[in-house]
N, C-alpha and C positions, 0 to 999 in steps of 0.2 A: 281440581275443581270440587270433587266430591268431598275431599278433606276439608276444604274451606267452608263448604256448605254445612258440614257437620259441626265445625267449630263455631260458625255463626249461629246455628240453632242452639248450641249449648250456651253461648253467651246471652242469647235472647232470653233464656229462662234462668239465668244465673241467680236472680233475686229469689225466684220461687224455689229453686233447688236448695238455696241456703235456708229458706224458710222451712222446707220439708225436713231438711237434715236437723235443724234445731228442734222441730216438733218430735222427731223420732227419739230424742233424748229424754222426752217427758213420758209420763205414764200413759199407756193406751187408754182411751176413754170409750165407754159404752155409748152408743148413739142409736136413737130410735129413727129409723128411716121410714118416712111416711109414704106408703103406696109406691114402692119401686117396681112399677108394672110395665116398664119398657126396658129395652136392652141397655140404653145409655145410663139410666139412673141406677139400675141394678149393678152394672159393670163398675160404675164409679165407686159404689159402696164396697164391693168385693175387692177391688184393686187397693182401696185405702186400707182394708183389713190385711191384705197380703203384704202391704208395706209396713204394717205394724203401727199405723196411726190410730185406727179405731177398731172397736168390736161392735159390728152392727147388729141391731135387732130389727128384722124386716117386718114391717107392719102393713098387711094388705091381704088380698085374696091368696091364700096359701097355695092352692093348686096352680093358679096362674103364675105365681112367682117361680114355683118349681119348674113349670113348663118352659118359661123363658130361660131359666138357668140351664136346663137340660139341652135346649136347642142351641144355646150359645157355648156350651161346654164350660160353664162357670161352676166351680166347686163351691156349693153352699152347705156341704156336709158339716154338721156341728154348729151351723149358724141358726140362732133362734128365730122362728117365724111366728108372729102373732097374727092369727087369722082375722080379717075384716072383710065384710062383704062388698064395700064400695069405698070411694075415695074420702067421703066425709067421715065415715066411720074410721078409716085408716088414720086421718088427722086427729080425731078425738082420742083414739086409743094410743097414738104416739104421745100426745100431750099427757095422757093419764100415766104413762111410764115416767114422765118427768115429775109429775105430782107425787108419785109413789117413791121417788128418789132412786129409781132403777137405772137412769141414764144421766149423763152429763151434757148431752147436746141433742138437738133435733137435726134431721137432714131431710130436705125436700126431695121427694121422688118424682113421679110423673103426674102428680096432681097439680092443679092450678095454685099459684102462690096465695090467692085470696082464700082458698079452702083451708090451707094450713094455718095462715095467719088468723082466720076466723076462729079456729079452735084455740089458738094461742091467747087471743084477747078476750075470749068468752068470760063473762062475769061469773058464770056458775063454775066452770071447770078449767078456766084459763090459768096462765102462768105469768101474768103481768106483775111488774113491780111498780114502785112509785116513780121510776124513771121512764121517760118517754121511749117507746120502742122505735128504733131507727136502723137503717141499713148502711153498711159501708162496703165500698169496693176497695180491695187492696190490689192496685194495678201495677203490673210489671210492664213498664213502657220502655221499649228498646231505645238505647242511647241516652236514657235519663239515669242519673247516678244512683238513685234510690227509689224504692217503691213509693207510690203515691196513694194515700187514702182519700177517697172522694165520698162525701156524704152530704145530703141523703138523696140518692138517685132512684129509689125504688119503693118507698113506703109513704113518707109524709109529702103530700101534694103541695100544700102551701102553708108551711109551718109558721106559727106565731113566734114572737121574740122569745117567749119562755120556752117553747118547744125547741127552738134553735139552740138555746143554751144546753138543753139535755142532749140534743143531737151531737153538738160539739163535744160535750163531756164524754159521751159514749165513744166518739172517735179518739179522743185523747187517751182514754183508758185502754182502748184497743192498741194504740201505738205503743204504749208502755208494755202491754202484754207481749207485743212482738219484739220487744227489746230495743225500741228506739230511745236513744239516750236524751236527745233534746227534741221535743215535739214542737213544731213550728206551724201554727194554724193560720192560713190565709182565708179570710172571709171575703168571698168573691162577689163582685158586682160587675157592671159594665164599665165602671170607671173607678179611679182611685181617690176621688175627692167626694166629700159629703155634699149631696145635692137634694134639696127638699122635694124635687120632682121625681126622684128615684128612691122609693122607700127602702130598698135593700141597702142603700148606702147609709141611711140613718140607723137602721138596725145593726149594721156592721159596726158602726161607731159605738152604739150602745153595748153590744156584746163585748167589745174591747174594754169598756169601762166596767162591765160586770166582772171581767177577769181581774181588773185592777182591784176590785173590792172583794175578791175571793169567792165570787159566786160561780166562777168556772176556774178550775185548778189544774195544775200539772202541765201547763204549756205556755208558750208565748203566743199571743194573739195579735194579729194585725189586720186592719180592714177599715174601710173598703179597699180592696185591691182588684185590679183587672187581672185576667188570667196571665197575660204576658209578664207583668211585673211581679206576679206571685212566684213564677217558676224560672224566669230568665234574669240572671244578674245584670246582663247588659241592658235589658228593658228597664229594670229598676234604676240603674245608674242614669240612663237617659232622662227618666222622669224625676231624677233627684230625690228618690225615696230612700231615706236612711233608716234601716230597720233590719234586725237579725232575721226577720221572716221574708221580707221582700227579696225575690229572686231565689230563695232557698226553702220555700214552703214544702213540708212533707205531708200536710193535711190540707185538703181543699174543701172548705165548707161552702156549698152552693146556695143561692137564694131560694130555690124551689126545685121540685122534682123534675120539671121539664128541662131546666138548665142542666141539672146534674145528669139526667139520662142522656141528653144530647152530648154532653162533655165526655161521659164514659164511652158511649158508642162511637164517637168520633175518634177517640184514642184507639179503640179496638179495631175499627174497620179502616181507618185511614193511616194509623201509625203502627198497626200490628201488635197492639198491646193485649195482654191477657188480663182478665178481670175476675179475681176470686171474690166471692160474695159472702157476707156474714151479716146476720141480724143480731143486734144487741139491745139490751134494756129489759129482756125477759129473764126468767130465773136461770135459763141456760142459753148458751149461744145457739143460733139457728143457722145451719148451712144452707144457703140458697144457691142452687145451680140452675143452669139453663141447658136446653138441648144443644145449643151451639157451643157449649164449653168444651175445650180440649181436655184430654186426660190430665195434663199437668195442671190446668186450672182447677179441675175437680179435686185433685190431690192437695193443691195449695189451699183451697177452701177448707178442707178437712184439717190441714195443718194449722190454719188460723184458729179453728175451733178448739183444737188440742191446746194451743198456747193460751187462749182465753180461759179455758177450763183450769189449766195449771195455775194461772195467775190468780184466779178466784180461790183455789184451794190454798195457795200460799197466803193470800190476804186473810182468809178465814182463820188459818192457823196462827197468824201473827196477832189477830185480834183476841184470840183465846189466850195466847201466851202473854 
């Protein structure tokens, strides 16, 4: 029984284990960890360092960070600590490290997400690009053959059509960075037919046409699709939907934050899925973690950031060459 349980746990995290193994083959990246002032966030950063994924720079109240490390027996000797008096200053100084070109990623500590993102999007010192900032969950769902990218379930509340185009492009770029050979995007709604009374179905159809015209690139888009016929070949067949995406989607683009948040949490709490989180569209990837995240999820989030940073370095080198 114990052997079966251990084997089941290993299989449950198989996708994340592969992801972490792939990231370990890439260059270790320096990461500014904003306000790691609780045991969970500090442990996650140090464990990712020990695994060879990241080289953290801890930004926050130095004495407090060292006290937490000492009480927990965490070895932070040799780890750079940038002193900041409070969480807002921690966020600002972490973003300054990005602006100065000293780190390739940001990582959320124990501060609120809004505090970190406020510093990221600041007009004076922020690190925005022309691309809309959005969040992706990379979800390891038990018994599902491949990881699912869900977007956007954390930042954009009610995105416009143009914002959805950026959100989807961010997710496509992420999928390519993770090594997905064929990116298949399902644009979700409550139904798979266009209905003027359901605006998300009209926007889904428009986004597919935008992809046809080269406004969204690097993937096959299909929508509107309901969740069942996006991920279940049987459901797609019953509804007679003929598409390389229907039943085989690996990116799920939701109509709004409420739908995305409920979908991701349903998979986590009802299906036992793990949800690694990353924010894209800024000058560097931003690792978003939650207090409820498991160790493997935190490490997977770091691995995602490593692969995104590696893809950006390769793209920059190719453009120069």
